[in-house]
PAZAPA-4460 file (N, C-alpha, C; in steps of 0.05 Angstrom, whole numbers, plus 32768, in hexadecimal, padded with zeros to 4 digits):
% residues 91
    n_x    n_y    n_z   ca_x   ca_y   ca_z    c_x    c_y    c_z   seq   type   mol
   81E4   884B   8A70   81CC   8855   8A7D   81BD   8867   8A6B     1      M     A
   81A2   8867   8A6E   8191   8878   8A5D   8197   8895   8A62     2      L     A
   819A   889C   8A7A   81A0   88B8   8A81   81BD   88B8   8A8C     3      I     A
   81CD   88CA   8A81   81E9   88CA   8A89   81ED   88D0   8AA7     4      S     A
   81FE   88BF   8AB3   8204   88C3   8ACF   8211   88DE   8AD4     5      G     A
   8222   88E7   8AC0   822F   8901   8AC2   821B   8917   8AC2     6      A     A
   8205   8915   8AB3   81F1   8929   8AB2   81E2   892A   8ACD     7      R     A
   81DD   8913   8AD8   81CF   8913   8AF2   81E1   891F   8B08     8      M     A
   81FB   8918   8B07   820E   8924   8B1A   820F   8942   8B16     9      A     A
   8210   894B   8AFE   8210   8968   8AF8   81F7   8976   8B03    10      G     A
   81E0   8969   8AFF   81C7   8974   8B0A   81C8   8976   8B28    11      A     A
   81D5   8962   8B35   81D7   8963   8B52   81E9   897A   8B5B    12      M     A
   81FE   897F   8B4C   8210   8996   8B52   8202   89B0   8B4F    13      L     A
   81F1   89B3   8B3B   81E0   89CB   8B38   81CD   89CE   8B4F    14      I     A
   81C1   89B8   8B58   81AF   89B9   8B6F   81BE   89C2   8B88    15      L     A
   81D6   89B8   8B8C   81E6   89C0   8BA3   81EC   89DE   8BA2    16      L     A
   81F3   89E8   8B8A   81F8   8A04   8B88   81E0   8A15   8B8E    17      A     A
   81C8   8A0C   8B85   81B0   8A1A   8B8A   81A9   8A1A   8BA8    18      A     A
   81AE   8A04   8BB5   81A8   8A03   8BD2   81BB   8A14   8BE2    19      I     A
   81D3   8A18   8BD8   81E7   8A28   8BE6   81E4   8A46   8BE2    20      R     A
   81D4   8A4E   8BCE   81CF   8A6A   8BC9   81B4   8A72   8BD7    21      L     A
   81B6   8A84   8BEB   819D   8A8A   8BFA   8186   8A93   8BE8    22      P     A
   818B   8AA2   8BD3   8175   8AAB   8BC2   8167   8A94   8BB3    23      A     A
   8176   8A7F   8BAE   816A   8A68   8BA0   8161   8A52   8BB2    24      L     A
   816D   8A50   8BCA   8166   8A3A   8BDC   8149   8A38   8BE2    25      R     A
   813C   8A4F   8BE6   811F   8A4F   8BED   810E   8A46   8BD5    26      Q     A
   8119   8A47   8BBD   810A   8A3F   8BA5   810C   8A21   8B9F    27      L     A
   811E   8A13   8BAC   8122   89F7   8BA7   810D   89E7   8BB8    28      V     A
   80FB   89DA   8BAA   80E6   89CB   8BB7   80F1   89B5   8BC8    29      A     A
   80E3   89AE   8BDE   80EC   8999   8BF0   80EF   897E   8BE1    30      K     A
   80DE   8979   8BCE   80E0   895F   8BBF   80FA   895E   8BAF    31      E     A
   8103   8975   8BA5   811B   8975   8B95   8133   8970   8BA6    32      V     A
   8132   8977   8BBF   8148   8974   8BD2   814F   8957   8BD7    33      R     A
   813C   8945   8BD1   8141   8928   8BD6   8149   891A   8BBC    34      S     A
   814F   8929   8BA7   8156   891D   8B8D   816D   890A   8B8F    35      T     A
   8182   8911   8B9D   8199   88FF   8B9F   8193   88E4   8BAB    36      G     A
   8184   88E4   8BC0   817D   88CA   8BCC   816C   88B9   8BB9    37      R     A
   815A   88C7   8BAB   8148   88BA   8B98   8159   88AE   8B81    38      H     A
   816C   88BD   8B77   817D   88B3   8B61   818D   889B   8B6B    39      L     A
   8198   889C   8B83   81A8   8886   8B8D   8197   886D   8B91    40      N     A
   817D   8870   8B93   816B   8859   8B95   8165   884E   8B79    41      E     A
   8162   8860   8B65   815A   8857   8B4A   8171   884D   8B39    42      L     A
   8189   8858   8B3C   819F   8852   8B2A   81A7   8835   8B2A    43      I     A
   81A9   8828   8B42   81B0   880B   8B41   819D   87FA   8B30    44      P     A
   8183   8801   8B32   816F   87F2   8B22   8173   87F6   8B04    45      G     A
   8179   880F   8AFD   817E   8815   8AE1   8197   8806   8AD7    46      W     A
   81AB   8805   8AE7   81C4   87F7   8ADF   81BE   87D9   8ADC    47      M     A
   81AE   87CE   8AEE   81A8   87B1   8AED   8198   87AB   8AD3    48      A     A
   8187   87BD   8ACB   8177   87B8   8AB3   8189   87B8   8A9A    49      V     A
   819D   87C9   8A9A   81AF   87CA   8A82   81C0   87B1   8A80    50      S     A
   81C5   87A4   8A97   81D5   878B   8A97   81F2   878F   8A91    51      G     A
   81FB   87A8   8A8E   8217   87AD   8A88   8226   87B4   8AA2    52      E     A
   8240   87AF   8AA2   8250   87B6   8ABA   8250   87D5   8ABD    53      P     A
   8254   87DD   8AD6   8255   87FA   8ADC   826F   8806   8AD2    54      V     A
   826D   881A   8AC2   8285   8827   8AB7   8291   8839   8ACD    55      S     A
   82AB   883F   8ACA   82B8   8851   8ADE   82AA   886C   8ADF    56      P     A
   82A1   8877   8AC8   8294   8891   8AC8   8279   8890   8AD7    57      S     A
   826A   887B   8AD4   8251   8878   8AE2   8257   8876   8B00    58      V     A
   826B   8866   8B07   8273   8863   8B23   827A   887E   8B2F    59      D     A
   828A   888D   8B20   8292   88A8   8B29   8279   88BA   8B2D    60      Q     A
   8267   88B9   8B1A   824E   88C9   8B1C   823E   88C1   8B35    61      S     A
   823D   88A8   8B3A   822E   889F   8B52   823B   88A9   8B6C    62      L     A
   8256   88A9   8B6C   8264   88B4   8B84   825F   88D2   8B87    63      R     A
   825F   88E0   8B70   825A   88FD   8B71   823D   8902   8B7B    64      I     A
   822A   88F3   8B70   820E   88F7   8B79   820C   88F2   8B97    65      I     A
   8219   88DD   8BA1   8217   88D7   8BBE   8224   88ED   8BCE    66      A     A
   823C   88F7   8BC6   8249   890C   8BD4   8239   8926   8BD4    67      E     A
   822E   892D   8BBD   821E   8946   8BBB   8205   8943   8BCC    68      V     A
   81F9   892B   8BCC   81E1   8927   8BDD   81E8   892B   8BFA    69      T     A
   81FF   8921   8C03   8207   8925   8C1F   820B   8943   8C25    70      D     A
   8218   8951   8C12   821D   896E   8C16   8203   897D   8C17    71      L     A
   81F0   8976   8C06   81D6   8984   8C06   81C8   897F   8C21    72      I     A
   81C8   8967   8C2A   81BB   8961   8C44   81C9   896F   8C5B    73      E     A
   81E4   8971   8C5A   81F2   8980   8C6F   81EB   899E   8C6D    74      Q     A
   81EA   89A9   8C55   81E2   89C5   8C53   81C6   89CA   8C5E    75      D     A
   81B4   89B8   8C58   8198   89BC   8C61   8196   89B9   8C7F    76      L     A
   81A8   89A9   8C8B   81A9   89A7   8CA8   81B8   89BE   8CB4    77      R     A
   81C8   89CC   8CA4   81D7   89E2   8CAE   81F2   89DA   8CB9    78      G     A
   81FD   89C3   8CB2   8216   89BB   8CBD   822B   89B3   8CA8    79      D     A
   822A   89C0   8C91   823E   89BB   8C7C   8259   89C4   8C87    80      A     A
   826C   89B1   8C89   8286   89B8   8C95   829D   89B5   8C82    81      R     A
   8297   89AD   8C6A   82AD   89AB   8C57   82A4   89B5   8C3C    82      Y     A
   82B7   89BC   8C2B   82B0   89C6   8C11   82AD   89B0   8BFD    83      Q     A
   829D   89B4   8BE9   8299   89A1   8BD4   82B2   8997   8BC7    84      L     A
   82C4   89A9   8BC1   82DD   89A2   8BB3   82ED   898E   8BC4    85      V     A
   82F0   8992   8BDE   82FF   8980   8BEE   82F1   8965   8BEF    86      H     A
   82D7   8965   8BF0   82C8   894C   8BF1   82CC   893B   8BD8    87      S     A
   82CA   8948   8BC1   82CC   8939   8BA8   82E8   8932   8BA1    88      L     A
   82FC   8942   8BA9   8318   893C   8BA3   8321   8923   8BB2    89      V     A
   8318   891E   8BC9   8321   8907   8BD9   8319   88ED   8BCC    90      R     A
   8305   88ED   8BBB   82FC   88D5   8BAD   830D   88D2   8B94    91      N     A
***
């Protein structure tokens, strides 16, 4: 991939941390909050263009992006019921 899946997953974790900190949450633009869904729409197309099989690390990054996206959406709705560590460990 042109842009590392691990970097995108790392960026999503930083976004999650920012949304969970009250002082930073108000600074995160609404457009940025939908980054995970946007990435999940773009990444399959990028992978298809490369024509290479999906590596385990890219697959793991995609799972992390999806999990973090779900956590962000739960936090924004106010119903986050589990911790990030438990969510990522089960995968």
